[in-house]
LODREN-380929 format. One record per residue (C-alpha): residue number from 1; residue in three letters; x, y, z. Coordinates in steps of 0.2 Angstrom, whole numbers, plus 5000, padded with zeros to 4 digits. Example, Ala and Ser with C-alpha at 12.3 -4.5 7.8 and 13.67 -1.06 7.14 Angstrom:
BEGIN
<node n="1" res="ALA" east="5062" north="4978" up="5039"/>
<node n="2" res="SER" east="5068" north="4995" up="5036"/>
***
This chain:
BEGIN
<node n="1" res="MET" east="4661" north="5286" up="5453"/>
<node n="2" res="SER" east="4671" north="5275" up="5465"/>
<node n="3" res="GLU" east="4687" north="5267" up="5458"/>
<node n="4" res="ARG" east="4696" north="5253" up="5467"/>
<node n="5" res="TRP" east="4714" north="5255" up="5465"/>
<node n="6" res="THR" east="4730" north="5257" up="5476"/>
<node n="7" res="PHE" east="4746" north="5266" up="5475"/>
<node n="8" res="LEU" east="4757" north="5250" up="5476"/>
<node n="9" res="THR" east="4757" north="5235" up="5465"/>
<node n="10" res="HIS" east="4753" north="5218" up="5470"/>
<node n="11" res="HIS" east="4772" north="5215" up="5469"/>
<node n="12" res="ALA" east="4775" north="5229" up="5482"/>
<node n="13" res="HIS" east="4761" north="5223" up="5493"/>
<node n="14" res="LEU" east="4768" north="5205" up="5493"/>
<node n="15" res="MET" east="4785" north="5211" up="5498"/>
<node n="16" res="LEU" east="4777" north="5221" up="5512"/>
<node n="17" res="MET" east="4768" north="5206" up="5518"/>
<node n="18" res="LEU" east="4784" north="5195" up="5517"/>
<node n="19" res="GLN" east="4792" north="5208" up="5528"/>
<node n="20" res="ARG" east="4779" north="5205" up="5541"/>
<node n="21" res="ASP" east="4780" north="5186" up="5539"/>
<node n="22" res="GLN" east="4793" north="5177" up="5528"/>
<node n="23" res="SER" east="4785" north="5160" up="5531"/>
<node n="24" res="ALA" east="4767" north="5166" up="5526"/>
<node n="25" res="LYS" east="4757" north="5153" up="5516"/>
<node n="26" res="ILE" east="4753" north="5156" up="5498"/>
<node n="27" res="GLU" east="4735" north="5154" up="5501"/>
<node n="28" res="ASP" east="4735" north="5167" up="5515"/>
<node n="29" res="LEU" east="4745" north="5179" up="5504"/>
<node n="30" res="ALA" east="4733" north="5177" up="5490"/>
<node n="31" res="GLN" east="4718" north="5180" up="5501"/>
<node n="32" res="VAL" east="4725" north="5196" up="5508"/>
<node n="33" res="LEU" east="4730" north="5202" up="5491"/>
<node n="34" res="GLY" east="4713" north="5197" up="5483"/>
<node n="35" res="VAL" east="4721" north="5186" up="5470"/>
<node n="36" res="THR" east="4723" north="5168" up="5466"/>
<node n="37" res="PRO" east="4737" north="5157" up="5474"/>
<node n="38" res="ARG" east="4743" north="5154" up="5456"/>
<node n="39" res="TYR" east="4746" north="5173" up="5454"/>
<node n="40" res="VAL" east="4755" north="5174" up="5470"/>
<node n="41" res="VAL" east="4767" north="5161" up="5464"/>
<node n="42" res="SER" east="4769" north="5171" up="5448"/>
<node n="43" res="ILE" east="4773" north="5186" up="5458"/>
<node n="44" res="LEU" east="4785" north="5177" up="5469"/>
<node n="45" res="ASN" east="4794" north="5170" up="5454"/>
<node n="46" res="ASP" east="4795" north="5187" up="5447"/>
<node n="47" res="LEU" east="4803" north="5194" up="5463"/>
<node n="48" res="THR" east="4815" north="5180" up="5464"/>
<node n="49" res="GLU" east="4821" north="5181" up="5446"/>
<node n="50" res="GLY" east="4823" north="5200" up="5448"/>
<node n="51" res="GLY" east="4834" north="5197" up="5463"/>
<node n="52" res="TYR" east="4822" north="5205" up="5476"/>
<node n="53" res="LEU" east="4819" north="5188" up="5485"/>
<node n="54" res="THR" east="4829" north="5173" up="5489"/>
<node n="55" res="LYS" east="4820" north="5157" up="5490"/>
<node n="56" res="GLU" east="4825" north="5143" up="5503"/>
<node n="57" res="ARG" east="4816" north="5126" up="5505"/>
<node n="58" res="VAL" east="4812" north="5123" up="5524"/>
<node n="59" res="GLY" east="4804" north="5107" up="5526"/>
<node n="60" res="ARG" east="4789" north="5105" up="5514"/>
<node n="61" res="ARG" east="4788" north="5124" up="5512"/>
<node n="62" res="ASN" east="4797" north="5138" up="5504"/>
<node n="63" res="HIS" east="4804" north="5153" up="5514"/>
<node n="64" res="TYR" east="4807" north="5169" up="5506"/>
<node n="65" res="SER" east="4820" north="5182" up="5512"/>
<node n="66" res="ILE" east="4820" north="5200" up="5505"/>
<node n="67" res="ASN" east="4835" north="5207" up="5497"/>
<node n="68" res="ARG" east="4834" north="5224" up="5505"/>
<node n="69" res="GLU" east="4848" north="5231" up="5495"/>
<node n="70" res="ALA" east="4840" north="5227" up="5478"/>
<node n="71" res="GLU" east="4837" north="5244" up="5469"/>
<node n="72" res="LEU" east="4820" north="5249" up="5463"/>
<node n="73" res="ARG" east="4818" north="5249" up="5444"/>
<node n="74" res="HIS" east="4807" north="5264" up="5440"/>
<node n="75" res="GLU" east="4816" north="5280" up="5434"/>
<node n="76" res="THR" east="4807" north="5290" up="5448"/>
<node n="77" res="SER" east="4815" north="5279" up="5461"/>
<node n="78" res="LEU" east="4832" north="5275" up="5455"/>
<node n="79" res="HIS" east="4845" north="5273" up="5468"/>
<node n="80" res="LYS" east="4832" north="5269" up="5481"/>
<node n="81" res="SER" east="4832" north="5251" up="5488"/>
<node n="82" res="VAL" east="4818" north="5239" up="5493"/>
<node n="83" res="GLY" east="4824" north="5242" up="5511"/>
<node n="84" res="ASP" east="4821" north="5261" up="5508"/>
<node n="85" res="LEU" east="4803" north="5257" up="5502"/>
<node n="86" res="ILE" east="4799" north="5246" up="5517"/>
<node n="87" res="ASP" east="4807" north="5257" up="5530"/>
<node n="88" res="SER" east="4798" north="5273" up="5522"/>
<node n="89" res="LEU" east="4781" north="5264" up="5525"/>
<node n="90" res="GLY" east="4785" north="5259" up="5543"/>
<node n="91" res="VAL" east="4783" north="5240" up="5540"/>
<node n="92" res="VAL" east="4791" north="5230" up="5553"/>
<node n="93" res="GLY" east="4795" north="5211" up="5553"/>
<node n="94" res="ARG" east="4792" north="5198" up="5566"/>
***
Protein backbone atom coordinates (compact mmCIF):
# COMPACT_ATOMS: atom_id res chain seq x y z
CA MET A 1 0.00 0.00 0.00
CA SER A 2 1.49 3.33 -1.05
CA GLU A 3 0.25 6.42 0.75
CA ARG A 4 1.15 9.89 -0.43
CA TRP A 5 1.80 12.13 2.56
CA THR A 6 4.54 14.38 3.87
CA PHE A 7 5.77 15.34 7.31
CA LEU A 8 5.18 19.05 6.74
CA THR A 9 1.88 20.77 6.02
CA HIS A 10 1.14 22.90 2.99
CA HIS A 11 1.59 25.91 5.28
CA ALA A 12 5.13 24.83 6.18
CA HIS A 13 6.03 23.98 2.60
CA LEU A 14 4.80 27.40 1.45
CA MET A 15 6.94 29.12 4.08
CA LEU A 16 9.99 27.17 2.89
CA MET A 17 9.26 28.15 -0.70
CA LEU A 18 8.96 31.81 0.29
CA GLN A 19 12.29 31.55 2.09
CA ARG A 20 13.80 30.60 -1.26
CA ASP A 21 11.91 33.24 -3.29
CA GLN A 22 9.79 35.88 -1.56
CA SER A 23 8.48 37.21 -4.85
CA ALA A 24 7.30 33.86 -6.24
CA LYS A 25 4.04 34.00 -8.19
CA ILE A 26 0.96 32.40 -6.66
CA GLU A 27 0.52 30.21 -9.74
CA ASP A 28 4.08 28.89 -9.38
CA LEU A 29 3.61 28.22 -5.67
CA ALA A 30 0.37 26.37 -6.40
CA GLN A 31 2.00 24.21 -9.06
CA VAL A 32 4.87 23.14 -6.80
CA LEU A 33 2.53 22.48 -3.85
CA GLY A 34 0.05 20.61 -6.04
CA VAL A 35 -2.88 22.78 -4.96
CA THR A 36 -5.02 25.49 -6.54
CA PRO A 37 -3.96 29.14 -6.62
CA ARG A 38 -7.03 29.90 -4.52
CA TYR A 39 -5.79 27.54 -1.81
CA VAL A 40 -2.36 29.22 -1.89
CA VAL A 41 -4.05 32.58 -1.30
CA SER A 42 -5.92 31.03 1.63
CA ILE A 43 -2.66 29.75 3.13
CA LEU A 44 -0.97 33.13 2.60
CA ASN A 45 -3.89 34.80 4.38
CA ASP A 46 -3.64 32.31 7.28
CA LEU A 47 0.09 32.92 7.65
CA THR A 48 -0.29 36.70 7.39
CA GLU A 49 -3.13 36.82 9.92
CA GLY A 50 -1.14 34.52 12.23
CA GLY A 51 1.80 36.91 12.20
CA TYR A 52 4.13 34.56 10.29
CA LEU A 53 4.24 36.70 7.13
CA THR A 54 4.13 40.39 6.34
CA LYS A 55 2.56 41.39 3.03
CA GLU A 56 3.82 44.37 1.07
CA ARG A 57 2.52 45.61 -2.26
CA VAL A 58 5.34 45.99 -4.82
CA GLY A 59 4.01 47.28 -8.12
CA ARG A 60 1.15 45.01 -9.15
CA ARG A 61 2.25 42.07 -6.99
CA ASN A 62 2.43 41.20 -3.32
CA HIS A 63 5.77 40.50 -1.69
CA TYR A 64 5.79 38.37 1.46
CA SER A 65 8.42 38.63 4.19
CA ILE A 66 8.81 35.88 6.76
CA ASN A 67 8.68 36.77 10.44
CA ARG A 68 11.48 34.43 11.51
CA GLU A 69 10.87 35.27 15.18
CA ALA A 70 7.25 34.05 15.19
CA GLU A 71 6.88 31.07 17.50
CA LEU A 72 5.51 27.76 16.28
CA ARG A 73 2.10 26.92 17.74
CA HIS A 74 2.07 23.18 18.37
CA GLU A 75 2.80 22.01 21.92
CA THR A 76 5.65 19.79 20.69
CA SER A 77 7.50 22.80 19.28
CA LEU A 78 6.71 25.57 21.74
CA HIS A 79 9.50 28.11 22.16
CA LYS A 80 10.82 27.30 18.69
CA SER A 81 10.51 29.86 15.93
CA VAL A 82 9.79 29.77 12.22
CA GLY A 83 13.43 30.72 11.74
CA ASP A 84 14.49 27.68 13.78
CA LEU A 85 12.41 25.43 11.52
CA ILE A 86 13.74 26.96 8.32
CA ASP A 87 17.33 26.79 9.56
CA SER A 88 16.98 23.19 10.75
CA LEU A 89 15.92 22.17 7.26
CA GLY A 90 18.84 24.00 5.67
CA VAL A 91 16.69 26.21 3.46
CA VAL A 92 18.58 29.19 2.11
CA GLY A 93 17.00 32.22 0.49
CA ARG A 94 18.14 34.03 -2.59
